[in-house]
Every structure is written in C-alpha cells, then in structure tokens.
VODO-741620 format. One record per residue: x, z, y of N, C-alpha, C in turn. Coordinates in steps of 0.02 Angstrom, whole numbers, padded with zeros to 5 digits. Atoms other than C-alpha are relative to their C-alpha. Example, Ala and Ser with C-alpha at 12.3 -4.5 7.8 and 13.67 -1.06 7.14 Angstrom:
PT    npx    npz    npy   capx   capz   capy    cpx    cpz    cpy
PT  00045  00000 -00059  00615  00390 -00225  00045  00000  00060
PT -00042 -00003 -00059  00684  00357 -00053 -00039  00037  00055
//
This chain:
PT    npx    npz    npy   capx   capz   capy    cpx    cpz    cpy
PT -00003 -00011 -00072 -00945  01584 -00178 -00026 -00062  00036
PT  00028  00055 -00039 -01039  01478 -00051  00019  00007  00073
PT -00017  00001 -00071 -00976  01431  00122 -00035 -00060  00031
PT  00042  00051 -00029 -01105  01334  00222 -00028 -00046 -00055
PT  00026  00046  00050 -01141  01178  00117  00047 -00009 -00060
PT -00050  00007  00054 -00991  01202  00001 -00004  00059 -00048
PT -00002 -00051  00051 -00988  01297 -00162  00069  00000 -00033
PT -00065 -00006  00033 -00829  01362 -00243 -00009  00048 -00059
PT  00013 -00040  00060 -00863  01421 -00421  00024 -00038 -00061
PT -00024  00031  00062 -00826  01380 -00603 -00034 -00067 -00012
PT  00035  00064  00011 -00959  01244 -00607  00031 -00055  00042
PT -00032  00050 -00042 -00880  01153 -00460  00070 -00017 -00025
PT -00066  00011  00030 -00709  01176 -00539 -00005 -00046 -00060
PT  00010  00042  00059 -00773  01100 -00700 -00017 -00072  00021
PT  00018  00067 -00024 -00849  00955 -00603  00060 -00038  00026
PT -00060  00033 -00026 -00681  00921 -00521  00042 -00031 -00055
PT -00037  00027  00058 -00613  00886 -00696 -00039 -00057 -00033
PT  00044  00048  00033 -00755  00765 -00735  00028 -00071 -00005
PT -00028  00068  00003 -00660  00605 -00694  00074  00001 -00019
PT -00069 -00009  00024 -00498  00669 -00770  00020 -00057 -00047
PT -00015  00052  00049 -00511  00538 -00907  00019 -00066  00031
PT -00017  00062 -00035 -00502  00394 -00783  00068  00005  00034
PT -00061 -00010 -00039 -00360  00467 -00682  00062  00006 -00044
PT -00059 -00019  00039 -00245  00532 -00820  00041 -00059 -00028
PT -00041  00053  00031 -00193  00373 -00916  00036 -00043  00052
PT -00031  00043 -00050 -00160  00271 -00758  00054  00037  00039
PT -00051 -00040 -00034 -00065  00412 -00672  00063  00005 -00043
PT -00058 -00002  00045  00047  00429 -00825  00037 -00066  00001
PT -00031  00066 -00002  00078  00241 -00823  00039 -00012  00064
PT -00033  00009 -00064  00120  00238 -00638  00066  00040  00003
PT -00059 -00044 -00004  00244  00383 -00657  00052 -00020 -00052
PT -00047  00012  00055  00321  00343 -00827  00027 -00071 -00001
PT -00021  00070  00007  00327  00153 -00819  00024 -00029  00067
PT -00017  00029 -00065  00332  00109 -00634  00048  00043  00041
PT -00046 -00043 -00036  00435  00258 -00577 -00026  00026  00066
PT  00028 -00027 -00062  00315  00315 -00441  00016  00074  00005
PT -00016 -00070 -00013  00355  00482 -00362 -00062  00043 -00013
PT  00058 -00041  00017  00238  00613 -00440 -00026  00042  00059
PT  00020 -00041 -00057  00239  00721 -00283 -00042 -00041  00049
PT  00037  00042 -00046  00182  00578 -00172 -00068 -00019 -00028
PT  00063  00020  00032  00049  00520 -00295 -00051  00057  00002
PT  00046 -00056  00006 -00027  00693 -00319 -00018  00031  00068
PT  00013 -00032 -00064 -00010  00765 -00143 -00045 -00043  00043
PT  00042  00044 -00040 -00084  00612 -00059 -00072 -00002 -00028
PT  00066 -00001  00030 -00228  00609 -00184 -00036  00066  00016
PT  00029 -00065 -00016 -00256  00794 -00153 -00024  00004  00072
PT  00020 -00001 -00070 -00260  00774  00036 -00062 -00042  00013
PT  00059  00044 -00008 -00383  00629  00027 -00062  00033 -00031
PT  00056 -00035  00031 -00493  00730 -00092 -00028  00053  00046
PT  00023 -00053 -00044 -00500  00875  00029 -00038 -00029  00061
PT  00032  00032 -00058 -00542  00762  00177 -00069 -00028 -00019
PT  00065  00029  00020 -00680  00669  00082 -00051  00053 -00017
PT  00046 -00055  00015 -00754  00832  00020 -00029  00029  00064
PT  00022 -00028 -00064 -00764  00899  00199 -00046 -00049  00036
PT  00038  00050 -00037 -00831  00736  00272 -00068 -00013 -00032
PT  00062  00019  00033 -00964  00693  00141 -00043  00058 -00022
PT  00035 -00061  00021 -01011  00869  00082 -00036 -00008 -00068
PT  00022  00010  00069 -01056  00797 -00089  00061 -00021 -00041
PT -00056  00024  00040 -00941  00759 -00235  00014 -00073  00013
PT -00019  00069 -00014 -00845  00600 -00197  00059 -00018 -00045
PT -00053  00016  00047 -00743  00525 -00340  00058 -00037  00033
PT -00060  00033 -00026 -00566  00470 -00304  00042 -00020 -00061
PT -00033  00026  00060 -00479  00360 -00432  00052 -00052  00018
PT -00046  00057 -00010 -00336  00237 -00452 -00039 -00065  00000
PT  00030  00066  00003 -00383  00057 -00416  00020 -00032 -00067
PT -00015  00017  00070 -00398 -00003 -00596  00032 -00069 -00009
PT -00027  00067  00009 -00363 -00189 -00577  00073 -00002  00022
PT -00070 -00002 -00024 -00205 -00157 -00475  00043  00039 -00050
PT -00038 -00041  00048 -00150 -00020 -00596  00015 -00038 -00064
PT -00008  00036  00063 -00177 -00130 -00748  00056 -00052  00006
PT -00051  00052 -00011 -00070 -00272 -00677  00068  00032  00013
PT -00063 -00031 -00019  00062 -00159 -00602  00035  00033 -00059
PT -00030 -00035  00058  00088 -00056 -00760  00022 -00051 -00053
PT -00017  00050  00053  00085 -00206 -00879  00060 -00042  00019
PT -00056  00041 -00023  00210 -00302 -00772  00058  00041  00028
PT -00053 -00046 -00021  00316 -00149 -00727  00022 -00013  00073
PT -00014  00010 -00071  00303 -00173 -00539  00044  00057  00027
PT -00036 -00054 -00036  00424 -00076 -00427 -00051  00037  00043
PT  00048 -00039 -00040  00338  00064 -00329 -00017 -00032  00067
PT  00014  00029 -00066  00356 -00029 -00164 -00054 -00054 -00003
PT  00052  00052  00007  00248 -00173 -00228 -00068  00031 -00011
PT  00063 -00035  00011  00114 -00050 -00284 -00026  00027  00067
PT  00021 -00026 -00066  00112  00033 -00113 -00025 -00058  00044
PT  00019  00057 -00042  00103 -00138 -00029 -00068 -00029 -00020
PT  00064  00026  00022 -00044 -00194 -00136 -00057  00045  00022
PT  00051 -00047 -00025 -00140 -00036 -00091 -00012 -00010  00075
PT  00005  00010 -00072 -00103 -00066  00093 -00039 -00064  00016
PT  00034  00064 -00013 -00163 -00247  00084 -00075  00006 -00011
PT  00072 -00009  00011 -00331 -00197  00009 -00031  00046  00052
PT  00025 -00043 -00053 -00347 -00060  00138 -00016 -00039  00063
PT  00012  00044 -00058 -00331 -00189  00277 -00063 -00041 -00010
PT  00059  00041  00015 -00462 -00296  00191 -00064  00039  00010
PT  00062 -00039 -00007 -00590 -00155  00183 -00013  00021  00071
PT  00010 -00015 -00071 -00561 -00108  00364 -00031 -00060  00036
PT  00027  00061 -00031 -00595 -00288  00415 -00072 -00012 -00021
PT  00067  00014  00026 -00748 -00306  00302 -00050  00049  00030
PT  00046 -00050 -00028 -00824 -00144  00368 -00011 -00012  00075
PT  00004  00008 -00073 -00786 -00183  00551 -00043 -00059  00022
PT  00039  00059 -00019 -00869 -00355  00551 -00071  00001 -00029
PT  00069 -00008  00025 -01025 -00293  00460 -00017 -00041 -00061
PT  00014  00042  00058 -01007 -00406  00308 -00025  00041 -00060
PT  00022 -00043  00055 -01033 -00259  00189 -00076  00004 -00001
PT  00073 -00007 -00004 -01212 -00237  00250 -00036 -00063 -00025
PT  00031  00062  00023 -01252 -00420  00217  00005 -00007 -00075
PT -00008  00003  00073 -01182 -00412  00040 -00047  00048 -00035
PT  00045 -00050  00029 -01282 -00255  00005 -00072 -00026 -00001
PT  00068  00027 -00004 -01443 -00340  00062 -00012 -00055 -00052
PT  00006  00054  00048 -01408 -00485 -00056  00003  00024 -00073
PT -00010 -00025  00068 -01375 -00373 -00207 -00063  00033 -00026
PT  00061 -00030  00028 -01530 -00339 -00313  00012  00062 -00041
PT -00004 -00063  00037 -01566 -00174 -00398  00024 -00011 -00072
PT -00017  00012  00071 -01549 -00251 -00573  00075 -00014 -00008
PT -00073  00014  00004 -01370 -00309 -00536  00039  00066  00006
PT -00032 -00065 -00006 -01322 -00134 -00479 -00004  00038 -00066
PT  00009 -00034  00063 -01394 -00063 -00639  00043 -00032 -00055
PT -00042  00034  00049 -01300 -00194 -00741  00073  00022  00007
PT -00069 -00023 -00011 -01135 -00142 -00662  00009  00071 -00025
PT -00003 -00069  00025 -01173  00041 -00699  00000  00001 -00076
PT  00002  00003  00073 -01217 -00003 -00879  00067 -00024 -00027
PT -00065  00026  00022 -01056 -00103 -00896  00053  00054  00002
PT -00048 -00055 -00006 -00953  00042 -00833 -00011  00053 -00054
PT  00015 -00048  00053 -01042  00158 -00953  00025 -00023 -00068
PT -00023  00028  00064 -01007  00044 -01101  00076  00001 -00005
PT -00073  00001  00000 -00825  00024 -01051  00029  00070 -00010
PT -00022 -00069  00009 -00805  00213 -01039 -00009  00022 -00072
PT  00013 -00018  00069 -00883  00235 -01210  00051 -00032 -00047
PT -00049  00036  00042 -00770  00103 -01288  00069  00031  00006
PT -00065 -00031 -00011 -00615  00177 -01208  00003  00070 -00030
PT  00003 -00067  00029 -00669  00350 -01261  00007  00000 -00075
PT -00005  00006  00073 -00690  00296 -01442  00072 -00017 -00020
PT -00069  00017  00014 -00517  00218 -01438  00046  00061  00005
PT -00041 -00059 -00010 -00440  00378 -01371 -00013  00053 -00054
PT  00018 -00049  00052 -00533  00483 -01500  00026 -00018 -00069
PT -00019  00024  00067 -00473  00377 -01646  00062  00034 -00027
PT -00061 -00033  00023 -00307  00468 -01651 -00010  00073 -00018
PT  00015 -00070  00017 -00389  00638 -01672 -00075  00010 -00004
PT  00073  00003  00005 -00568  00616 -01731 -00031  00069 -00003
PT  00029 -00067  00008 -00598  00797 -01782  00000  00037  00067
PT -00004 -00032 -00065 -00537  00864 -01614 -00049 -00031  00049
PT  00047  00035 -00044 -00641  00732 -01526 -00072  00023 -00013
PT  00068 -00023  00017 -00800  00783 -01618 -00011  00072  00023
PT  00005 -00070 -00023 -00766  00967 -01583 -00008  00002  00077
PT  00004  00003 -00073 -00742  00922 -01399 -00070 -00021  00023
PT  00068  00022 -00016 -00910  00831 -01394 -00049  00057 -00009
PT  00044 -00057  00014 -00996  00982 -01472  00008  00054  00054
PT -00013 -00050 -00054 -00914  01097 -01343 -00037 -00021  00063
PT  00034  00025 -00060 -00981  00987 -01203 -00075  00010 -00006
PT  00073 -00005  00009 -01157  00982 -01275 -00025  00072  00002
PT  00020 -00071  00002 -01161  01171 -01298  00011  00034  00067
PT -00020 -00039 -00059 -01074  01230 -01139 -00006 -00036  00066
PT  00000  00039 -00062 -01105  01094 -01009 -00038  00036  00056
PT  00041 -00034 -00051 -01239  01197 -00918  00020  00073  00009
PT -00019 -00071 -00003 -01150  01365 -00942  00037  00015  00066
PT -00031 -00016 -00064 -01107  01443 -00773  00065  00040 -00007
PT -00057 -00045  00008 -00978  01564 -00844  00057 -00031 -00041
PT -00051  00034  00039 -00887  01450 -00965 -00017 -00075 -00004
PT  00018  00072  00000 -00916  01267 -00913  00043 -00040 -00049
PT -00032  00039  00053 -00872  01138 -01044  00067 -00030  00020
PT -00062  00033 -00020 -00739  01046 -00944  00058  00049  00004
PT -00054 -00050 -00004 -00641  01206 -00913  00022  00021 -00070
PT -00017 -00018  00070 -00651  01254 -01098  00045 -00054 -00030
PT -00039  00054  00028 -00583  01082 -01143  00070 -00003  00030
PT -00066  00000 -00031 -00440  01092 -01018  00043  00056 -00029
PT -00037 -00057  00030 -00391  01264 -01085  00019 -00016 -00072
PT -00014  00019  00070 -00405  01199 -01263  00059 -00049 -00003
PT -00055  00049 -00002 -00290  01053 -01220  00067  00033  00014
PT -00062 -00035 -00016 -00160  01167 -01142  00023  00044 -00058
PT -00017 -00041  00058 -00168  01285 -01292  00032 -00043 -00055
PT -00027  00045  00051 -00138  01137 -01409  00071 -00022  00018
PT -00067  00018 -00022  00012  01082 -01305  00048  00058 -00014
PT -00042 -00059  00013  00079  01260 -01318  00014  00010 -00073
PT -00009 -00008  00072  00051  01271 -01506  00049 -00052 -00027
PT -00046  00052  00022  00145  01107 -01526  00071  00010  00027
PT -00066 -00016 -00027  00291  01185 -01432  00022 -00045  00057
PT -00018  00047 -00053  00283  01060 -01289 -00011  00028  00070
PT  00018 -00026 -00065  00223  01173 -01150  00060  00029  00038
PT -00057 -00034 -00034  00376  01281 -01110  00054 -00049  00022
PT -00052  00047 -00022  00503  01137 -01110 -00023 -00045  00057
PT  00026  00047 -00050  00388  01033 -00999 -00005  00031  00069
PT  00013 -00033 -00065  00358  01162 -00863  00066  00014  00036
PT -00058 -00011 -00042  00492  01153 -00729 -00024  00010  00071
PT  00026 -00016 -00067  00443  01241 -00569  00054 -00015  00052
PT -00045  00016 -00055  00521  01174 -00411 -00041 -00012  00063
PT  00037  00015 -00061  00472  01116 -00237  00016 -00072  00021
PT -00009  00070 -00019  00444  00934 -00189 -00049 -00019  00055
PT  00043  00027 -00052  00374  00847 -00037 -00009 -00075 -00013
PT  00010  00073  00009  00300  00671 -00036  00054 -00039  00036
PT -00053  00040 -00033  00429  00537  00005 -00029 -00043  00056
PT  00019  00051 -00050  00424  00420  00154  00016 -00067 -00033
PT -00009  00063  00037  00400  00247  00078 -00013 -00060  00046
PT  00007  00061 -00039  00413  00071  00147 -00008 -00060 -00046
PT  00008  00063  00037  00373 -00106  00092  00001 -00057  00050
PT -00008  00058 -00044  00391 -00281  00162 -00065 -00040  00007
PT  00058  00044 -00008  00265 -00407  00227 -00007 -00047 -00060
PT  00002  00042  00060  00312 -00517  00080 -00033  00036 -00058
PT  00030 -00039  00054  00264 -00378 -00040 -00075  00011  00012
PT  00072 -00007 -00015  00098 -00352  00050 -00038 -00061 -00023
PT  00033  00062  00019  00052 -00534  00024  00002 -00009 -00076
PT -00008  00008  00072  00120 -00539 -00154 -00046  00047 -00038
PT  00043 -00048  00034  00027 -00381 -00205 -00073 -00019  00005
PT  00070  00020 -00009 -00136 -00447 -00134 -00017 -00060 -00045
PT  00013  00060  00041 -00122 -00615 -00223  00000  00017 -00075
PT -00008 -00014  00071 -00066 -00544 -00391 -00054  00046 -00028
PT  00049 -00048  00027 -00193 -00403 -00405 -00052  00022  00052
PT  00046 -00024 -00050 -00273 -00355 -00240 -00064 -00040  00006
PT  00059  00043 -00006 -00391 -00505 -00233 -00049  00014 -00056
PT  00043 -00016  00057 -00458 -00469 -00408 -00032  00069  00009
PT  00024 -00068 -00010 -00476 -00285 -00362 -00060  00003  00047
PT  00052 -00001 -00051 -00590 -00327 -00216 -00070  00000 -00031
PT  00067  00007  00028 -00738 -00378 -00324 -00019  00061 -00043
PT  00013 -00061  00038 -00720 -00227 -00438 -00016  00057  00048
PT  00012 -00053 -00050 -00711 -00112 -00286 -00068 -00009  00033
PT  00063  00013 -00033 -00858 -00196 -00201 -00060  00020 -00043
PT  00057 -00014  00044 -00972 -00181 -00352 -00003  00072 -00023
PT -00002 -00067  00029 -00915 -00014 -00423  00010  00054  00052
PT -00019 -00054 -00046 -00835  00087 -00284 -00044  00003  00063
PT  00042  00001 -00060 -00952  00033 -00143 -00074  00001 -00019
PT  00072  00007  00011 -01123 -00027 -00202 -00026  00047 -00054
PT  00024 -00043  00055 -01140  00064 -00369  00009  00074  00017
PT -00011 -00070 -00019 -01066  00226 -00299 -00053  00023  00050
PT  00052 -00017 -00049 -01185  00225 -00150 -00068  00008 -00033
PT  00063 -00005  00036 -01331  00194 -00267 -00005  00064 -00041
PT  00000 -00060  00042 -01280  00338 -00380 -00006  00064  00044
PT  00007 -00057 -00046 -01260  00458 -00233 -00073  00008  00020
PT  00070 -00001 -00019 -01437  00412 -00182 -00044  00027 -00057
PT  00037 -00026  00058 -01498  00451 -00359  00008  00076 -00005
PT -00015 -00071  00009 -01414  00622 -00365 -00019  00042  00061
PT  00013 -00038 -00062 -01434  00675 -00181 -00038 -00045  00048
PT  00039  00046 -00042 -01576  00574 -00101  00003  00017  00075
PT -00001 -00021 -00071 -01564  00675  00060  00070 -00003  00031
PT -00069  00004 -00026 -01375  00647  00076  00031 -00069 -00015
PT -00023  00068  00015 -01362  00459  00051  00059 -00019  00045
PT -00059  00023 -00037 -01197  00379  00104 -00003 -00076  00004
PT  00004  00073 -00009 -01198  00203  00177  00061 -00034 -00031
PT -00054  00039  00031 -01096  00070  00088  00056 -00015  00051
PT -00049  00014 -00052 -01010  00028  00252  00047  00058  00010
PT -00041 -00059 -00010 -00948  00206  00267  00050  00008 -00058
PT -00045 -00004  00057 -00874  00202  00091  00057 -00052  00007
PT -00050  00052 -00010 -00785  00038  00130  00050  00020  00054
PT -00043 -00022 -00055 -00718  00107  00294  00047  00056 -00023
PT -00040 -00055  00025 -00658  00264  00206  00058 -00025 -00044
PT -00053  00027  00043 -00563  00163  00075  00051 -00040  00040
PT -00047  00035 -00043 -00488  00057  00212  00049  00047  00033
PT -00043 -00048 -00034 -00422  00207  00306  00050  00032 -00047
PT -00045 -00037  00044 -00351  00300  00157  00054 -00046 -00030
PT -00049  00045  00030 -00265  00146  00084  00049 -00031  00050
PT -00049  00021 -00050 -00180  00102  00247  00045  00058  00022
PT -00040 -00059 -00018 -00110  00279  00265  00043  00024 -00058
PT -00036 -00033  00055 -00062  00348  00093  00059 -00039 -00028
PT -00058  00036  00028  00056  00205  00041  00066  00018  00034
PT -00062 -00017 -00036  00182  00264  00173  00027  00069 -00021
PT -00022 -00066  00023  00194  00434  00086 -00004  00005 -00077
PT -00002  00001  00073  00201  00381 -00097 -00067  00004 -00034
PT  00067 -00003  00030  00013  00375 -00125 -00017 -00065 -00035
PT  00019  00059  00038 -00058  00255 -00254 -00062 -00032  00031
PT  00062  00031 -00022 -00197  00128 -00216 -00060  00037 -00028
PT  00056 -00042  00021 -00359  00227 -00223 -00067 -00029  00021
PT  00068  00020 -00017 -00546  00195 -00223 -00049  00051 -00027
PT  00052 -00042  00029 -00710  00279 -00264 -00022 -00033 -00065
PT  00023  00031  00062 -00809  00239 -00423 -00060  00035 -00028
PT  00061 -00029  00028 -00979  00264 -00501  00014  00039 -00064
PT -00017 -00036  00062 -00901  00316 -00666  00028  00069  00014
PT -00028 -00064 -00019 -00802  00453 -00583 -00052  00047  00027
PT  00053 -00041 -00027 -00954  00515 -00489 -00046  00026 -00055
PT  00042 -00021  00056 -01058  00518 -00648  00035  00055 -00040
PT -00038 -00051  00036 -00919  00618 -00731  00000  00066  00037
PT  00001 -00061 -00040 -00910  00743 -00589 -00067  00035 -00005
PT  00067 -00029  00003 -01098  00769 -00588 -00016  00026 -00069
PT  00015 -00020  00069 -01112  00777 -00777  00031  00067 -00018
PT -00035 -00062  00018 -00986  00918 -00788 -00010  00056  00052
PT  00020 -00056 -00042 -01060  01020 -00645  00008 -00006  00074
PT -00011  00006 -00072 -01010  00955 -00473 -00065 -00011  00037
PT  00061  00008 -00040 -01146  00975 -00342  00014 -00002  00075
PT -00016 -00001 -00072 -01057  00996 -00173  00070 -00028  00012
PT -00067  00022 -00018 -00903  00939 -00080  00054  00050 -00018
PT -00049 -00050  00023 -00821  01099 -00141  00040 -00025 -00059
PT -00035  00030  00057 -00777  01000 -00298  00062 -00037  00022
PT -00058  00038 -00024 -00663  00884 -00200  00053  00045  00030
PT -00048 -00047 -00030 -00584  01028 -00105  00039  00036 -00055
PT -00033 -00033  00057 -00547  01120 -00268  00049 -00047 -00034
PT -00043  00049  00032 -00477  00962 -00348  00061 -00014  00043
PT -00055  00014 -00045 -00372  00927 -00194  00052  00055  00001
PT -00047 -00057  00000 -00295  01101 -00193  00041  00000 -00065
PT -00036  00002  00065 -00251  01084 -00379  00053 -00055  00002
PT -00047  00056 -00001 -00171  00913 -00352  00059  00012  00047
PT -00055 -00015 -00047 -00071  00968 -00201  00047  00052 -00030
PT -00041 -00052  00031 -00011  01123 -00294  00044 -00030 -00056
PT -00039  00033  00053  00043  01017 -00444  00055 -00042  00030
PT -00049  00043 -00032  00131  00894 -00330  00057  00038  00033
PT -00050 -00040 -00035  00221  01027 -00230  00047  00037 -00047
PT -00039 -00047  00040  00278  01140 -00371  00015 -00022 -00072
PT -00010  00020  00070  00266  01047 -00538  00011 -00075 -00007
PT -00006  00073  00004  00304  00865 -00495  00052 -00022 -00051
PT -00051  00018  00050  00458  00867 -00609 -00027  00005 -00071
PT  00027 -00011  00067  00347  00917 -00755 -00061 -00044 -00015
PT  00064  00034  00007  00195  00806 -00725 -00001 -00051 -00056
PT  00000  00053  00051  00246  00660 -00835 -00005  00029 -00070
PT  00002 -00030  00067  00280  00771 -00987 -00066  00035 -00013
PT  00063 -00036  00009  00125  00877 -00960 -00059 -00047 -00011
PT  00055  00048  00006  00006  00730 -00935  00005 -00039 -00066
PT -00010  00039  00062  00082  00633 -01081 -00015  00040 -00062
PT  00011 -00043  00058  00063  00783 -01197 -00072  00021 -00010
PT  00069 -00022  00006 -00120  00815 -01162 -00037 -00039 -00054
PT  00034  00034  00056 -00229  00776 -01317 -00050 -00052  00025
PT  00042  00054 -00024 -00309  00607 -01284 -00069  00000 -00032
PT  00066 -00003  00032 -00451  00641 -01406 -00048  00042  00041
PT  00042 -00040 -00045 -00516  00774 -01285 -00023 -00043  00059
PT  00016  00045 -00056 -00508  00649 -01142 -00051 -00052 -00023
PT  00046  00050  00026 -00596  00520 -01251 -00070  00027 -00008
PT  00066 -00031  00009 -00738  00639 -01293 -00035  00007  00067
PT  00029 -00008 -00067 -00765  00675 -01108 -00024 -00068  00026
PT  00017  00066 -00025 -00768  00489 -01068 -00062 -00028 -00034
PT  00059  00025  00036 -00896  00448 -01203 -00065  00028  00030
PT  00060 -00032 -00025 -01022  00572 -01136 -00015 -00020  00072
PT  00010  00026 -00068 -00994  00515 -00956 -00028 -00071 -00003
PT  00024  00068  00008 -01021  00336 -01014 -00075 -00001 -00015
PT  00071 -00005  00017 -01189  00384 -01089 -00041  00021  00061
PT  00033 -00023 -00061 -01236  00475 -00928 -00009 -00058  00049
PT  00002  00056 -00047 -01196  00319 -00825 -00047 -00055 -00024
PT  00041  00054  00027 -01287  00199 -00941 -00075  00015  00003
PT  00071 -00019  00004 -01451  00296 -00939 -00041 -00024  00060
PT  00037  00018 -00061 -01495  00235 -00763 -00036 -00067 -00006
PT  00034  00064  00008 -01552  00066 -00830 -00074  00008 -00017
PT  00068 -00011  00023 -01715  00146 -00886 -00052 -00017  00054
PT  00049  00016 -00052 -01795  00110 -00716 -00003 -00075  00015
PT  00002  00073 -00010 -01765 -00079 -00731 -00065 -00027 -00030
PT  00065  00025  00021 -01934 -00166 -00742 -00004 -00076  00010
PT  00011  00072 -00008 -01993 -00345 -00763  00046 -00041 -00043
PT -00040  00043  00045 -01935 -00482 -00881  00059 -00032  00035
PT -00054  00032 -00037 -01832 -00567 -00747  00056  00048  00013
PT -00051 -00050 -00015 -01741 -00409 -00696  00039  00020 -00063
PT -00032 -00018  00063 -01707 -00362 -00877  00047 -00055 -00024
PT -00042  00057  00021 -01641 -00537 -00915  00064 -00002  00042
PT -00059  00000 -00043 -01524 -00530 -00765  00046  00058 -00018
PT -00040 -00058  00020 -01466 -00356 -00816  00041 -00015 -00062
PT -00034  00016  00062 -01422 -00418 -00990  00056 -00051  00011
PT -00049  00053 -00013 -01333 -00574 -00927  00061  00027  00039
PT -00054 -00027 -00041 -01232 -00481 -00794  00044  00048 -00041
PT -00038 -00047  00043 -01183 -00346 -00918  00045 -00038 -00048
PT -00040  00039  00048 -01125 -00475 -01046  00059 -00034  00035
PT -00054  00033 -00036 -01025 -00573 -00917  00053  00050  00022
PT -00047 -00051 -00023 -00947 -00414 -00849  00044  00025 -00057
PT -00038 -00025  00057 -00895 -00356 -01022  00049 -00051 -00027
PT -00041  00051  00032 -00825 -00521 -01083  00045 -00038  00049
PT -00046  00029 -00049 -00745 -00580 -00920  00028  00059  00042
PT -00015 -00060 -00039 -00734 -00446 -00784 -00059  00016  00045
PT  00057 -00023 -00040 -00850 -00348 -00671 -00011 -00043  00061
PT  00007  00043 -00058 -00814 -00458 -00521 -00039 -00063 -00015
PT  00036  00061  00020 -00873 -00615 -00612 -00073  00016 -00014
PT  00069 -00020  00015 -01028 -00525 -00677 -00040  00014  00063
PT  00033 -00019 -00063 -01070 -00456 -00505 -00020 -00062  00041
PT  00014  00060 -00039 -01056 -00623 -00413 -00051 -00045 -00035
PT  00047  00042  00039 -01147 -00717 -00552 -00071  00028  00004
PT  00065 -00032 -00003 -01289 -00591 -00547 -00035 -00013  00066
PT  00029  00012 -00066 -01316 -00611 -00360 -00024 -00073  00005
PT  00018  00071 -00003 -01316 -00802 -00374 -00060 -00015 -00044
PT  00056  00011  00046 -01432 -00802 -00525 -00065  00028  00028
PT  00060 -00032 -00028 -01554 -00683 -00442 -00029 -00043  00056
PT  00023  00040 -00057 -01562 -00788 -00283 -00030 -00067 -00023
PT  00027  00063  00027 -01590 -00948 -00385 -00068  00010 -00031
PT  00064 -00014  00032 -01729 -00871 -00489 -00053  00016  00053
PT  00046 -00018 -00053 -01808 -00802 -00331 -00023 -00062  00039
PT  00016  00060 -00038 -01800 -00970 -00242 -00046 -00047 -00039
PT  00038  00049  00040 -01867 -01077 -00384 -00056  00031 -00041
PT  00055 -00036  00034 -01983 -00943 -00456 -00006 -00019 -00073
PT -00002  00018  00071 -01929 -00982 -00634 -00036  00053 -00041
PT  00033 -00057  00032 -01980 -00808 -00695 -00010  00054  00052
PT  00015 -00053 -00047 -02051 -00657 -00610  00057  00051  00004
PT -00050 -00052 -00012 -01925 -00537 -00534 -00026  00047  00053
PT  00024 -00050 -00049 -01952 -00378 -00437  00040 -00003  00064
//
C-alpha cells in the first residue's frame, strides 16, 4: 500500500527490522541491568520513530546512544542518571545546531574521513556479529543463507523470515508461553536532578558527542545522500532533531537516542525505502510497550543471538563497501589511519585525528589529496 510518499508493505516492514541487532542487546541491558521501564523505553522510541518518518519521508535510523549505554550498563547506573545524560546531550545538540557550528565542522570534514568512519562501523558490526554467531554457528550460517536468498523477495523478505524463525525457536524451547504476559502500561513520568545532568555528561555524554557527530550526523547525512540523492538531509537538521528528542523523551522514560549510519545501512539493506519504515517500526514499538512491557525482558533475552549476529555481519559488509570511491594515495592513507585509530581507540579519536591530519597534509602539501 502506498500513501503519498510513504509505502506500507512487507519490504518496509522487513527494513524496519534492519537495525534490530543494534537495538536489541542495549535495550536488554537497560531493562535487565539498569531497571529502566520497558514501557517508557519502547513507547518513546516508537513515537520518535513515527515523527521522524513523517518529517523526513525516508528511513531514519533510531538507536540507543552507544557510548552512554556502554558506560551506564557496565556501571549499573540508576535510570534517573541515564535520563539525565540523554537530556544533557540533547541540550548540547540544540546549542550546536542553533549557533551554526555543525556547518563549520562539516566543511572541515573530508570525504575520506567520512568513508573511514563508515568502514570502521562496518568492521565493528562484522566483529560483533561474529561474536554473536559463535554460540550458534549453524543457525548463523543458515540465517546468512536466508538473507542472501530472500533479501530481494517482495513476498517473503529475509528479515521477516528471520524474525519468525527466531520466535519459532523460542516457542520450541518452551520459552514463549511463559514469557508472554499481556497487560496495559503507560510510560512513566520521570525526573532527575541538575547534579545528575552534569554527572551524566561528564561520565559518558562528552565521549558520546564525538561518536554522535561522526556517525549519527555526518556519516548518516552522507549515507542518505548516497541512497536518496534527491532527498538529502542537512547535518544541522539531524543535530537539531537529536537535540529536540533527547530533551523531551527523558521525562517519559525514554532512553538517550541518536541516528546512525549503521542503522540506516541495515534498514536499506533489508528493504526500507520510505518513511513508512519508521512509522511501521514505531507502531510495533508502541504496541509492545503498551501491551507487552511486562514480557519484553524475557522475550528479548530469549531471541537467538546467532540470528542477530548474521544480520549484523551482512549490514557491516554493506556499510564497508562505500570505501570503493576513495581515490588518491593521500586519501587512502588517511582512510587507513583513521580506521585504525577508530578501531583501536574510539571513533571520536579517529574522527578528530583524521580532520587534523587532512588539514596538515593539505597545508604542507606532503602528499596529494583530493
């Protein structure tokens, strides 16, 4: 079914599941370890997905902020500190977008650095996918074959087959019936202190900024331009969007959220082509939050991770392929250096180092760069 510029079909549904691998592990951690309210987490994510789908009219990935999630889960933060850290980064992006600093950073960022960040994300997805597949190699290989055979199928898209397969496996293991508890839940009203806002920003929010800037803003905008040249989205608009959503959702139990090139590549790879993908995903998340929030932890934890790993590997390959348009010895050298730094330190370090290195090489004309 098509309504104006939105499509609602099996392909768009499959695309909405494309970044499932990024969302699932962190959502489980937030709920199981940090005690976040599942209804708030899912309903807020669903509402933001619907709004972004309507506004942008192209698939727009929505993911947990990874740096914040990693610190919060590993240190067992209370939910209020997680909400506060999301709010603090939201304020930061609103300020950065309003003073026009995003545009200046974008002008300073060379094409080869963007490609290096995309390659890094692809490699990280592949590595994580292999780790997840290690616990069920046969199922992982079968999942990869399913994707390769059915990815372009309009009537049985690969992502939907894999989701059904995962649910069937949960049922065969006898975990489905005990886990499903239908009820009704609304998102909570949540609060946090000014002290927690500052603490969350210092402990994880500051590190998250560079990952968000490189991946969720610059790399995502570049990938949208690759997939939909006539529907390009300005980096400033992405930053403004993340500022608005992260200053609103924390008050209703929503987790810190951002966009991401990996999520977009996953959506596109599995079939997403319009904003209908976000609307479909949003409706699913709101429905889960409203009626199955008591079951979410058990259901998410029981899903076969080898299927998720297989999906992530193929998305990683999709994301890494964009380096093929990198030309010139200087650009290739910078791409290699930024990728290595990003992998062995973090993406923020790699991103900043790449910009500095590029500007130095350009100034002193050490080697030719495009």
